[in-house]
GUDOLO-982599 format. One line per 5 residues: their letters; for each residue x, y, z of N, C-alpha, C. Coordinates in Angstrom, 3 decimals, decimal comma, always signed. Example, Ala and Ser with C-alpha at 12.3 -4.5 7.8 and 13.67 -1.06 7.14 Angstrom:
2
as) +13,190:-5,690:+7,800:+12,300:-4,500:+7,800:+13,200:-3,300:+7,800 ~ +12,850:-2,250:+7,080:+13,670:-1,060:+7,140:+12,900:+0,030:+7,870
! end
This chain:
103
mpvnt) -10,764:+22,285:+13,886:-10,104:+23,530:+14,223:-11,106:+24,683:+14,072 ~ -10,919:+25,751:+14,828:-11,803:+26,911:+14,673:-11,651:+27,552:+13,287 ~ -12,722:+28,178:+12,832:-12,663:+28,942:+11,588:-11,554:+29,982:+11,722 ~ -10,803:+30,181:+10,647:-9,680:+31,118:+10,570:-8,411:+30,620:+11,255 ~ -8,364:+29,326:+11,644:-7,105:+28,752:+12,108:-6,092:+28,868:+10,979
vfaar) -4,875:+29,288:+11,299:-3,814:+29,438:+10,307:-2,999:+28,145:+10,257 ~ -2,736:+27,682:+9,027:-1,921:+26,492:+8,812:-0,645:+26,867:+8,064 ~ +0,420:+26,141:+8,359:+1,669:+26,224:+7,598:+2,186:+24,795:+7,481 ~ +2,570:+24,394:+6,280:+3,033:+23,028:+6,031:+2,011:+22,011:+6,552 ~ +0,721:+22,327:+6,359:-0,412:+21,466:+6,713:-0,623:+21,301:+8,213
rptge) +0,021:+22,090:+9,013:-0,122:+21,998:+10,472:-0,608:+23,334:+11,020 ~ -1,493:+23,304:+12,035:-1,923:+24,565:+12,642:-0,751:+25,264:+13,321 ~ -0,699:+26,575:+13,137:+0,408:+27,357:+13,714:+0,110:+27,847:+15,124 ~ -1,148:+27,720:+15,545:-1,562:+28,285:+16,833:-2,125:+29,688:+16,684 ~ -2,110:+30,213:+15,451:-2,630:+31,553:+15,181:-4,074:+31,460:+14,681
iyspe) -4,808:+32,520:+14,901:-6,134:+32,712:+14,319:-6,043:+33,966:+13,447 ~ -6,409:+33,820:+12,176:-6,309:+34,937:+11,237:-7,160:+36,113:+11,701 ~ -6,593:+37,303:+11,567:-7,302:+38,551:+11,849:-6,682:+39,624:+10,962 ~ -7,366:+40,736:+10,763:-6,760:+41,832:+9,995:-5,432:+42,299:+10,605 ~ -5,324:+42,257:+11,928:-4,088:+42,673:+12,589:-2,942:+41,701:+12,275
laaah) -3,242:+40,396:+12,278:-2,227:+39,408:+11,936:-1,808:+39,567:+10,478 ~ -2,787:+39,819:+9,605:-2,489:+40,027:+8,185:-1,584:+41,253:+7,998 ~ -1,853:+42,314:+8,732:-1,044:+43,528:+8,611:+0,389:+43,285:+9,101 ~ +0,540:+42,398:+10,078:+1,871:+42,095:+10,601:+2,676:+41,193:+9,668 ~ +1,985:+40,522:+8,734:+2,646:+39,587:+7,807:+2,172:+39,835:+6,375
pgrdw) +2,479:+40,994:+5,814:+2,022:+41,277:+4,447:+2,653:+40,300:+3,450 ~ +1,868:+39,897:+2,483:+2,366:+38,995:+1,449:+2,311:+37,526:+1,817 ~ +1,921:+37,204:+3,023:+1,815:+35,793:+3,430:+0,655:+35,140:+2,690 ~ +0,857:+33,918:+2,221:-0,209:+33,164:+1,553:-0,999:+32,437:+2,633 ~ -2,151:+32,977:+2,983:-2,925:+32,492:+4,116:-3,639:+31,188:+3,776
iltri) -3,386:+30,169:+4,570:-4,049:+28,877:+4,470:-4,834:+28,723:+5,757 ~ -6,156:+28,768:+5,630:-7,013:+28,880:+6,809:-8,054:+27,772:+6,904 ~ -8,481:+27,513:+8,119:-9,697:+26,796:+8,500:-9,660:+25,293:+8,257 ~ -9,515:+24,847:+7,017:-9,480:+23,423:+6,673:-8,571:+23,233:+5,463 ~ -8,021:+22,022:+5,344:-7,211:+21,659:+4,182:-7,718:+20,315:+3,666
lwlsg) -8,004:+20,264:+2,382:-8,276:+18,995:+1,713:-7,019:+18,652:+0,920 ~ -6,296:+17,646:+1,373:-5,060:+17,246:+0,715:-5,388:+16,604:-0,616 ~ -4,584:+16,885:-1,605:-4,755:+16,292:-2,926:-3,562:+15,395:-3,232 ~ -3,838:+14,245:-3,791:-2,786:+13,340:-4,239:-3,070:+13,008:-5,693 ~ -2,140:+13,317:-6,560:-2,349:+13,078:-7,985:-2,500:+11,606:-8,313
cepgc) -3,065:+11,335:-9,477:-3,312:+9,962:-9,936:-2,480:+9,587:-11,149 ~ -1,787:+10,563:-11,741:-1,071:+10,325:-12,989:+0,442:+10,380:-12,758 ~ +1,100:+9,185:-12,668:+2,554:+9,186:-12,498:+3,229:+10,001:-13,601 ~ +4,170:+10,839:-13,194:+4,880:+11,689:-14,147:+4,172:+12,989:-14,456 ~ +2,911:+13,093:-14,056:+2,155:+14,338:-14,289:+1,882:+15,051:-12,970
nrlgg) +1,281:+14,339:-12,012:+0,981:+14,964:-10,725:+1,159:+13,994:-9,547 ~ +1,834:+12,886:-9,811:+2,081:+11,896:-8,753:+3,513:+11,382:-8,861 ~ +4,148:+11,328:-7,696:+5,515:+10,812:-7,548:+6,556:+11,780:-8,088 ~ +7,739:+11,663:-7,563:+8,833:+12,516:-8,006:+8,600:+13,987:-7,704 ~ +9,278:+14,838:-8,450:+9,220:+16,273:-8,237:+7,919:+16,931:-8,651
vdtmr) +7,021:+16,172:-9,279:+5,762:+16,759:-9,739:+4,585:+16,388:-8,833 ~ +4,826:+15,646:-7,776:+3,748:+15,123:-6,939:+2,958:+16,244:-6,263 ~ +1,656:+16,224:-6,459:+0,764:+17,245:-5,897:+0,882:+17,311:-4,379 ~ +0,861:+16,172:-3,726:+0,909:+16,170:-2,264:+2,272:+16,649:-1,765 ~ +3,343:+16,182:-2,358:+4,682:+16,595:-1,919:+4,938:+18,074:-2,150
rfiyi) +4,229:+18,663:-3,127:+4,391:+20,088:-3,406:+3,424:+20,944:-2,591 ~ +2,674:+20,335:-1,688:+1,732:+21,049:-0,815:+0,668:+21,788:-1,628 ~ +0,105:+21,111:-2,633:-0,991:+21,653:-3,427:-2,276:+21,046:-2,884 ~ -3,213:+21,894:-2,441:-4,444:+21,380:-1,873:-5,570:+22,395:-2,002 ~ -6,727:+22,020:-1,495:-7,893:+22,911:-1,429:-7,937:+23,413:+0,008
hgcpd) -8,006:+24,735:+0,179:-7,969:+25,275:+1,540:-8,763:+26,566:+1,646 ~ -9,052:+26,948:+2,879:-9,706:+28,216:+3,140:-8,720:+29,366:+3,042 ~ -9,279:+30,556:+2,852:-8,470:+31,772:+2,774:-9,276:+32,910:+3,397 ~ -8,660:+34,061:+3,576:-9,414:+35,183:+4,140:-10,662:+35,470:+3,306 ~ -11,752:+35,724:+3,971:-13,017:+35,984:+3,271:-12,965:+37,232:+2,406
sepmg) -11,993:+38,096:+2,639:-11,851:+39,312:+1,832:-11,144:+39,052:+0,506 ~ -10,557:+37,875:+0,335:-9,805:+37,562:-0,879:-10,733:+37,274:-2,047 ~ -10,340:+37,712:-3,244:-11,164:+37,423:-4,422:-11,058:+35,950:-4,798 ~ -12,112:+35,413:-5,339:-12,134:+34,035:-5,817:-12,053:+34,039:-7,344 ~ -11,506:+32,971:-7,905:-11,485:+32,836:-9,356:-10,325:+33,524:-10,042
vpksh) -9,362:+33,992:-9,270:-8,175:+34,615:-9,867:-6,939:+33,930:-9,286 ~ -5,891:+33,737:-10,098:-4,674:+33,119:-9,567:-4,079:+33,986:-8,462 ~ -3,853:+33,396:-7,315:-3,310:+34,156:-6,204:-2,471:+33,297:-5,283 ~ -2,706:+32,019:-5,280:-2,018:+31,107:-4,390:-0,813:+30,503:-5,102 ~ -0,195:+29,537:-4,476:+0,957:+28,852:-5,056:+0,520:+27,551:-5,726
gcirm) -0,618:+27,569:-6,408:-1,121:+26,394:-7,114:-2,321:+25,759:-6,452 ~ -2,672:+26,203:-5,268:-3,811:+25,632:-4,550:-5,134:+26,167:-5,087 ~ -6,189:+25,501:-4,660:-7,544:+26,001:-4,896:-8,001:+26,611:-3,581 ~ -8,355:+27,886:-3,637:-8,743:+28,627:-2,443:-10,258:+28,750:-2,379 ~ -10,791:+28,659:-1,166:-12,227:+28,795:-0,951:-12,469:+29,699:+0,251
hnpdi) -13,646:+30,329:+0,265:-14,023:+31,079:+1,457:-14,263:+30,103:+2,602 ~ -14,033:+30,554:+3,817:-14,075:+29,683:+4,986:-15,382:+28,933:+5,188 ~ -16,557:+29,563:+5,093:-17,787:+28,776:+5,269:-17,925:+27,665:+4,222 ~ -17,441:+27,925:+3,013:-17,539:+26,930:+1,942:-16,596:+25,752:+2,174 ~ -15,377:+26,008:+2,639:-14,439:+24,910:+2,875:-14,888:+24,084:+4,074
vdlfe) -15,504:+24,703:+5,070:-16,038:+23,953:+6,213:-17,126:+22,990:+5,721 ~ -18,042:+23,494:+4,910:-19,110:+22,646:+4,371:-18,545:+21,517:+3,524 ~ -17,630:+21,839:+2,618:-17,049:+20,828:+1,737:-16,288:+19,777:+2,538 ~ -15,536:+20,204:+3,533:-14,749:+19,292:+4,366:-15,644:+18,256:+5,031 ~ -16,830:+18,677:+5,463:-17,767:+17,764:+6,124:-18,444:+16,808:+5,140
lvpay) -18,522:+17,197:+3,881:-19,233:+16,395:+2,872:-18,356:+15,373:+2,152 ~ -17,051:+15,612:+2,078:-16,177:+14,817:+1,220:-15,355:+13,835:+2,054 ~ -15,609:+12,537:+1,897:-14,786:+11,564:+2,632:-13,380:+11,462:+2,035 ~ -12,453:+10,973:+2,833:-11,083:+10,752:+2,361:-11,094:+9,851:+1,134 ~ -10,173:+10,089:+0,255:-9,965:+9,325:-0,981:-11,030:+9,576:-2,042
tpvei) -11,828:+10,613:-1,883:-12,797:+10,971:-2,920:-12,044:+11,504:-4,131 ~ -12,287:+10,949:-5,309:-11,622:+11,493:-6,514:-12,078:+12,936:-6,766 ~ -11,129:+13,780:-7,116:-11,398:+15,179:-7,423:-10,853:+15,468:-8,808 ~ -11,680:+15,980:-9,688:-11,229:+16,373:-11,007:-11,229:+17,896:-11,085 ~ -10,094:+18,455:-11,414:-9,945:+19,906:-11,501:-9,832:+20,276:-12,969
ted) -10,745:+21,114:-13,420:-10,759:+21,531:-14,811:-10,890:+23,043:-14,889 ~ -10,581:+23,585:-16,038:-10,785:+25,017:-16,287:-12,107:+25,203:-16,989 ~ -12,784:+26,317:-16,714:-14,017:+26,635:-17,432:-13,703:+27,180:-18,794
! end
């Protein structure tokens, strides 16, 4: 997909993010460019049932380049700038284990 493609429920919406689109939809949680789906490995913690990472649409995705990084802003996702998510998407094969930790 082109850089700045807008996704909703993991599917492209047909929109391309722009400042004008952002102004028309204030408060929207922008999911852009690429999505790395996450599936938890710990039953009862982040896999299966109501806590499942994938079922809750928690993933690594691009966001507007103007957005700050390193601050909580999404609905549990890990947000990256678009050039970085494009690079990561090309480097990481499916089913690669991902460990998310706090500094």
